[in-house]
N, C-alpha and C positions, 0 to 999 in steps of 0.2 A: 417676209411677205409669204403668204401662203399660196397654194396652188389648187385650182378647182378643174373640173372637166365638164364640158358641155356637150351633151348626146344629140342636141338639136332636136328635129322633129322625128318621132317614130313614124315609120311609112315611108321613109325617104330612100330606101333601098339598102340600108345597112342594119336591120332590125336583128338579124341573126347574130351580128357581132356586138351590137351596143350593150348587152348585159356583160358579156366578156370584157368589154372595155371598161365598164363600170367597176367589176370585180378586180381588175388588175389596178385601177386607180385605188381602190380600196386597200389593196395589198401593198401599193407603194407609198402609202401615206397621204394621198391627196385629201384635202379638207372638205370638199362638197362636189357633189355630181347634180348638175342641172338638168332639166328637160323643158322643152318648150312646147307651145301649142299656137296654132293659128286657126285652120278650119279643117284639120285632119284629126291627128291624134291628140288627146287631152292629156296634160301634163299630171294630174293626180294618179290617173292608172298606171302611167309608166313609172312614177316615182314609188308607188306602192310595190310594183314588181321588182324594182331595183333594191328597195331598202328590205324587202324579205330575204334577198339573195346576197347581201353585204353585211358586214359586221360594225364597221367603224365610221365610215364616210357618211357625211350629212347628205341629205337629198333636198333638193331646192326646186321650185318652179320659177322658170325664167322664160316665160311668165305665166300666171294665171291671169286671164284677160278679164278686166272689170266689166265689160259689157255682157260676158257670158254668164254671169251668176249674180244672184242677190248677195249682198255682203254677208248676211247672216248665214247662208249656204257656205260661203267661202270660210268663215269662221268654224262651222262644223268640220269641214274637209280638212281644215289646218289642225284643229284640235285631235281628230280621228288619226291623221297621218303622224303627228307628233307622238301619240299614245302608241301606235302600232310599231313605230320604229325605234322606240326607246329614247325619244327625245332628240332625233336627228333631222327634224324638218325645218326648213326655212322657207318662209312665204313671199315670193316674189309676184308683184303685181304690176299690170300695166294697162293703159286704155286701149291698145291695139292701134288701129287706124280707122279713118272714115269708111274705107271700103268695106272692111271686114265688120265693123261694129253696125254699120247700116245695112249692108248688103247680106250679111251671113246671121246676125243676131237681131236685126230690125231694131236696133237702138241708136237714136240720133246721137251723132258725135258732135255734142255741144257742151260748152263749158267744161272740158276735160278736166281742168285743175280743180274747180270746186267739186266736181263728181268725185275725183280721187280723194280729196280731202274728206268728204262725208264718208266715203267708203272706208277708209282707215279708221275714221272715229267710231264708226259702227262695230268694225271688226275688233277693235281694241277694247271696246265697251263689252261685248260678247264674250271676249277671252276672260274678262275679270270674273265671269259667272255671275254678275249683278243681273237683276231683271232688265231686259233691253227696252230701252225707250229712246227715241231720237226724233227731233223735229228739225228738219232741214228743207233745203230747196228741192231736193232730189229723192229723199226718203223721209218718210213719217211713220214711226213704229211707237205703238200700234196704229193702224189707220183709225182715223176719228169716225165716231158715230156708228161703229159697227162692233161685232162680237169679239174682236181681238182684244187681247190683254197682254201685259208684259210678261214675258218668259225668259227663263235663264237657261244657259247651255247646261246640258246634263253630262256631257263628257268632261272627264278630267285630262287635260293635256299632261303631259310628262313635265313639262316646265311651266312656270309661272309666266314666263316672257318668251315667246316665240319670235325669233328675229324676223323682221319684216322690211323687205326690200321693195324698191320702185324702180322700174325701168324709165330713164329719164334721158333726154337728148336736148331739149330746147332749154334756154337759160331760166325762164320762169318755172318750168317743171322741176329743173335741177334744184333751184333755191327751195321750192317746196319740199322736195325730196329730203334735202339736207335738214329741213324744219321738223318733219314729221316721221321720217323712217329711220331705220337702224343702218341701212345701206343703200347703195345706189348702184343698179345694174347698167353698164355702159356698153356701147357697141361702137365699133371703128374708132378705138382710142389711139391717138398718137402721143407718145410720150413728150414730144417736142411741144405740142399745143394743148396737153391736157389741163394745165393751170388755166389757160384763158378760155377753154371751151368747155370745162367741167368743174374743176376743183374750186374755183374762185366763187362760183355760184353756190356750190354746195356749202362751202364755208359761210357764205352770207346767211343761208338758211340756217344754218347751226346757230350763228351769232344771234339770229333773231329769235330763235328758241332759248337763248341763254347757254348755249353749249358750245363745246370745241369740236375739233374734228376727232379727238381721242375717242377710240371705240367705235367710231363710224367706219363701216366697211365699203372701201371704193373698189368695186368689183367688175372689171371689164372683161369682156370676151374676146380673145385674139385667136385668129386661126394659127396653127403651128405646123410647118412643113420642113422636113430635115432633108439636107443634101448639100451639094457643093455649087449648083447653078442656080444662084438666087434669082435670075431673070426667069428661068423656066419654072421655078417653084411659085413665083408671083404670078405668072400667067394661069396656074390652076385655079386661082381665086377671082379671075376676071369675070366669069358668069356670076358669081355670088356678088361681087361688088357692083356689078351693072344692075342687077336685080333691084338691090336696095337703092342706090343712087339714082338709078333710071326710072324704076317701075314700081317701087313701093309707096303707094298713095297716088294722088292726083297730080297734075302739073302744077297745081296752086298751092298744094299741101303734102309735101314730101319731106319729113323731118330729117332724113338721111341725106337728101340732097343739100338741105339748108346746113347741115353739119360740115359736109365737104366745102361749101362755100366759105364757112367760118374758118376752114384750115387753109384758105388762100387758093382754093380751087374754083372760083366763081365761074370763069368761062368754060372750064372743063365740065364742071358739074351741069351746066345748061346744055352742052353738047351732048353729053351721056344721056340726060333725060329726053332730049329732043329725038335722038336716034332710037332710044328704046321705046318710046311711046308712039313712034311712027312705025314699028315693027321690025326696025333693024337692030336686033339684039346682039348680033356679031359685031356690028359697027360700035354699038355702045360699049361694048367690052373692050374693044381695041382702041377706044378714045380714053379709057381710064390711064392716066399717068402712072407708071411703074412706082414712082415714089409714094403716091397715095396707098397703093397696096403694101409696099415695103415698110411704110411707117405705121401701119396699123395691123401689122402681123409680125410673127416671129418666123424668119426664114433664114435657112442656111445650115452650116455645120454648128456643133455644139457651143464652140466658142463665141460665135456670132449671136446665137440665141441667148446665151449667158450675157452678153453685152446688153441686148435688148431688155432682158429680164431686170437688170440693173438700172436701166434708164426708167423703165416703168416704177420700180421701187422708189427712185429718187424724185419721180414726178408726183408720187403720193398714192400710188396703189397698194392695196393691202391684201387683196385676193386676186391673183391672176388666173382667170378661168381659160383654159386652153381648149381649143377645137382641133385635134389632131387629124391632119389629112393623111390619107392612104387610100389605095386601092384595094388592099387586102386587110385582114383582121391583123396579120402579123406586122404590116406597115403602121398601122394604128398603134399597136401595142408598143412597138419600137419607138415611136414618136413620144408616147407617154413616158417611157423610160428615159428617153433623152431630155424631156422636161425636168425631170427630178435631178439628172445629171447636171443639167445646166443651171438650175438652182443652187446647187451645191458649189459649182465653179464660181457661180456669181457672189458666193459669200452670204447668201439669203436664206439658207435653209435654217 
């Protein structure tokens, strides 16, 4: 099992440290450094900054939002980043959610699966450097009855095939991801429930495409906090978990809340959402079961973290992306180093 690092959103208060964290991950031999975007910092700019000041580590978008860009623009960005980084770019895509898609980008959040499939088809076609044509429900290239003509990408990516990942939570999205992508970006992964909540759906998609799970990258992001008091460490992530389970999306359409329900927290997920959407964020955080946080993060001393890593590997994870917690740069760097030590103790390095 390989290790990755997730820098999260640039502009979240740790900007001065994020580059140093990425550089230390590079030095320690981490496999990939991911950056996110929502409605603040964009991922490609951050990844360009990181790639220019690291040597070996891959840089990946987790995610570039599908409603934010036309697919041909995403292909251009991916090809450019791969060329500039010396073949170290990984393209992670996702549909975002209805609030961001419609409120920020002005793009209707309709038929997200069909939109994702077409988006990927266009990107893959553009990357072949063939003249780009496409006739679909969401995009037609070139536009009919106009001056447009089929055009081919002029940039030569460093590699013939840039790894493409999709952020997926729901069963149908997971199945499609297994069918059309090279890897899946997962969130709130519980090793105990990973087979039923994710792996079996990914496997079904791979089988539909005539493939196996061999070579497919199962890549969840997990918070990492080091120390002896596991309860106190878990409490650090209560606001983060409450935001996603309680407030990310609408009352009717919250993918993270639905995931918590599939892990057996139906009653608790409903209470967390009700409190969060009514404005009681502290109450929502307090309502999160300790077990939900503990099972979807790596918490404790190095031996306990090693046990958790071993459980993830046995569940089918191939790249474990860590989000190291810490109030200072030194604490985050120490957590990174603990990650590599734990991987070795688990016999997975």
